[in-house]
C-alpha positions in Angstrom: -4.9 14.3 4.9 -2.9 14.4 1.7 -4.6 14.6 -1.7 -2.9 11.3 -2.7 -4.3 9.5 0.4 -7.7 11.0 -0.1 -7.7 10.0 -3.8 -6.7 6.4 -3.0 -9.5 6.1 -0.3 -12.0 7.4 -2.8 -10.9 4.8 -5.4 -11.4 1.9 -2.9 -8.8 -0.2 -4.7 -5.5 0.6 -6.4 -2.7 -1.2 -8.1 0.8 -1.6 -6.5 3.6 -2.1 -9.0 6.8 -3.8 -7.9 9.7 -5.3 -9.8 9.8 -9.1 -10.3 13.4 -9.3 -11.4 13.5 -7.1 -14.5 9.8 -7.1 -15.2 7.1 -5.0 -13.6 4.4 -6.8 -11.5 1.1 -5.2 -10.5 -1.6 -6.4 -8.2 -4.7 -4.9 -6.6 -4.6 -3.6 -3.0 -7.4 -2.1 -1.0 -5.9 -1.1 2.3 -3.9 2.0 2.8 -3.3 4.4 5.7 -1.4 7.6 6.1 0.9 8.6 8.9 2.6 11.9 8.5 3.9 12.1 5.0 4.1 8.4 4.5 1.6 5.8 3.2 1.3 2.3 4.7 0.3 -0.8 2.8 -0.5 -4.2 4.3 0.1 -7.6 2.8 1.0 -11.0 3.9 4.0 -13.3 3.6 2.2 -15.9 1.5 2.6 -14.0 -1.8 5.4 -12.6 -4.0 4.8 -8.9 -3.4 6.6 -8.8 0.0 9.6 -10.6 -1.5 9.6 -8.1 -4.4 9.3 -5.1 -2.1 12.2 -6.4 0.0 14.4 -7.1 -3.1 13.7 -3.7 -4.8 12.1 -1.1 -2.6 11.1 1.2 -5.5 7.3 0.9 -6.2 4.5 2.7 -7.9 0.8 3.0 -6.9 -1.7 3.7 -9.6 -5.5 4.2 -9.4 -8.4 5.6 -11.4 -11.6 6.8 -9.8 -14.5 4.6 -10.9 -16.7 6.2 -13.5 -14.1 9.0 -14.1 -11.0 9.8 -16.1 -9.2 11.0 -13.0 -6.1 9.0 -12.1 -3.1 9.1 -9.8 0.4 7.7 -10.0 2.5 7.7 -6.8 6.2 6.8 -7.0 7.9 5.9 -3.7 10.3 3.8 -1.7 8.9 1.0 0.5 10.3 -0.2 3.8 9.0 -3.1 5.9 7.4 -1.9 9.1 7.0 -4.1 12.1 5.7 -1.5 14.6 2.8 -3.2 16.5 1.1 0.1 17.2 1.0 1.0 13.5 -0.2 -2.4 12.6 -3.0 -2.1 15.1 -3.9 1.3 13.6 -4.0 -0.4 10.1 -6.4 -2.9 11.5 -8.6 -0.2 13.1 -8.6 2.0 10.0 -9.0 -0.6 7.3 -11.8 -3.1 7.7 -10.7 -5.2 4.8 -7.5 -6.0 6.7 -9.4 -6.8 9.8 -11.3 -9.4 7.8 -8.1 -11.2 7.2 -6.0 -10.5 10.3 -7.8 -10.0 13.5 -4.7 -9.0 15.6 -1.3 -7.5 15.1 0.7 -10.6 16.2 -0.5 -12.8 13.4 2.7 -14.2 11.8 1.7 -13.6 8.2 0.5 -10.0 8.6 3.1 -7.6 7.0 3.1 -3.9 6.6 5.2 -1.6 4.4 5.8 2.1 4.8 6.0 4.0 1.5 8.0 7.1 1.5 6.2 9.1 -1.2 8.5 10.6 -3.8 6.4 12.0 -6.6 2.6 12.2 -7.1 1.0 12.8 -10.4 -2.7 13.5 -10.2 -4.7 14.1 -13.4 
């Protein structure tokens, strides 16, 4: 388990920053899983984040541990992932996702793989 993934899990929630045209857009996420060196995020197709990640794959993930000054910034490249087995794993590992989507074939359930570029951990 990478230090970045471990840190995000300890935080519980984190902010994913995408680009909305030429302006940054951040929103809270709570579901993440790690497979190999990649992180996976889940979302749905009823919001702007998936459109922004498709239009500009460069993203950042930032989080701060509650009650602490420890923080992380992860810069990476996102890519949509339709792999049913990985979606099922996301459902199994992230109860918050299972509350929204109870199966992998739900049409609005999207997942993005994040190829981690840099990690700043302070």
